[in-house]
C-alpha positions as CSV (number, residue, x, y, z in Angstrom):
1,M,20.8,-5.5,-17.3
2,E,19.0,-9.2,-18.3
3,Y,15.6,-8.0,-19.6
4,L,12.2,-10.5,-20.2
5,F,12.1,-10.3,-23.9
6,G,15.5,-9.9,-24.9
7,D,18.1,-7.8,-25.8
8,R,15.9,-6.9,-29.5
9,H,13.4,-4.9,-28.6
10,R,15.7,-2.7,-25.7
11,G,15.7,-0.4,-29.5
12,Y,11.8,-0.7,-29.6
13,F,12.0,0.7,-25.7
14,E,13.6,3.0,-26.5
15,R,12.4,4.3,-29.8
16,R,9.7,4.6,-27.7
17,G,11.4,5.9,-24.6
18,R,12.8,8.8,-26.4
19,S,9.6,9.6,-28.1
20,C,8.7,11.5,-25.2
21,M,9.3,14.0,-22.9
22,S,7.2,13.1,-19.8
23,V,4.7,9.8,-19.0
24,I,2.0,9.1,-16.4
25,I,2.1,6.1,-15.3
26,E,-1.6,5.3,-12.9
27,A,-2.4,2.5,-10.8
28,E,1.6,1.5,-10.6
29,S,1.4,-0.6,-14.1
30,P,3.8,-0.6,-16.2
31,L,3.3,1.2,-19.0
32,F,5.8,-1.3,-21.3
33,G,3.3,-4.5,-20.1
34,G,5.6,-7.6,-19.1
35,Y,9.1,-6.0,-21.1
36,F,11.0,-5.6,-17.2
37,G,8.6,-8.4,-15.8
38,N,5.6,-6.0,-14.3
39,D,7.9,-4.1,-11.7
40,V,6.9,-0.3,-12.8
41,V,9.8,0.5,-10.9
42,T,12.0,-1.3,-12.6
43,E,10.0,1.0,-16.0
44,L,10.4,3.9,-14.2
45,S,14.2,3.8,-13.4
46,E,14.6,3.3,-17.1
47,L,13.0,6.1,-18.5
48,H,14.6,8.1,-16.5
49,T,17.8,6.8,-17.7
50,L,15.9,7.9,-21.2
51,G,15.5,11.5,-19.8
52,V,11.3,11.2,-19.9
53,A,10.2,12.8,-16.6
54,V,7.1,9.8,-15.4
55,A,4.4,11.3,-12.5
56,L,2.1,8.6,-10.6
57,L,-0.7,8.5,-10.4
58,S,-3.0,6.5,-8.4
59,H,-5.9,7.1,-6.4
60,G,-9.5,5.5,-5.5
61,A,-8.1,1.4,-3.7
62,D,-4.8,1.7,-5.7
63,L,-4.3,3.4,-2.4
64,C,-4.9,1.7,0.4
65,G,-6.9,-2.0,1.4
66,P,-10.5,-2.7,-0.3
67,G,-11.7,-2.6,2.5
68,L,-10.1,0.1,4.0
69,Y,-11.6,1.5,0.8
70,A,-14.9,0.4,0.8
71,S,-15.4,1.5,4.8
72,H,-15.5,5.0,4.0
73,V,-16.3,5.2,0.2
74,P,-20.3,4.1,0.5
75,A,-20.8,4.0,-3.3
76,S,-17.7,1.5,-3.1
77,P,-17.5,-0.9,-5.7
78,F,-15.7,-3.1,-3.1
79,K,-18.3,-3.5,0.0
80,D,-19.1,-6.9,-1.0
81,A,-16.3,-7.9,-1.3
């Protein structure tokens, strides 16, 4: 696999990844930023390869579009969007 920042950063990812038993990825935002081209699916796969358990946490507008969220949540910040 070709990484966005090249192989020289692979060691950093592996050290950080191996130092974790589990991680929570919130709102489908990659933990390692652009390292995998902002592709959280690839990052998740690579973390699994290192033996890291991954949980995904989503809430509010992460689960549905802002319009639908605004129609169901009176205090939605998307009311005026």
